C-alpha positions, -999 to +999 in steps of 0.1 A: -142-202+161-126-168+170-120-136+150-089-141+126-063-121+137-055-087+115-017-092+099-001-064+120+024-056+088-002-052+067-020-029+089+007-005+088+008-009+050-027-007+037-065+017+042-088+008+026-109+038+009-144+047+010-151+025-021-141-003-014-108+000-025-076-008-010-048+025-012-009+016-006+028+029-010+051+030-034+082+016-036+119+033-040+106+062-020+128+057+011+164+062+007+192+075-024+173+098-036+195+121-046+201+107-080+159+102-088+140+135-100+121+157-086+091+146-112+095+104-096+099+112-062+068+129-063+049+112-087+064+079-059+047+098-032+018+094-042-006+062-033-015+038-055-045+010-059-036-020-048-040-048-081-069-070-086-053-097-085-039-090-052-074-078-035-081-107-023-046-115-007-048-086+014-081-081+020-081-112+041-048-098+058-067-064+070 
């Protein structure tokens, strides 16, 4: 049986950490930034860790 292909959309959106967790970017940081506060934009620019309930699904894609 051949190897399973990596989902190219997931490959671009998620990265694995050394401990095995999966990092993701926050949403709402692309446009209409003028009405968002500096504090809010700063928090959105940091990476977040994927929830445990979604981990298996994303793991299969990447």
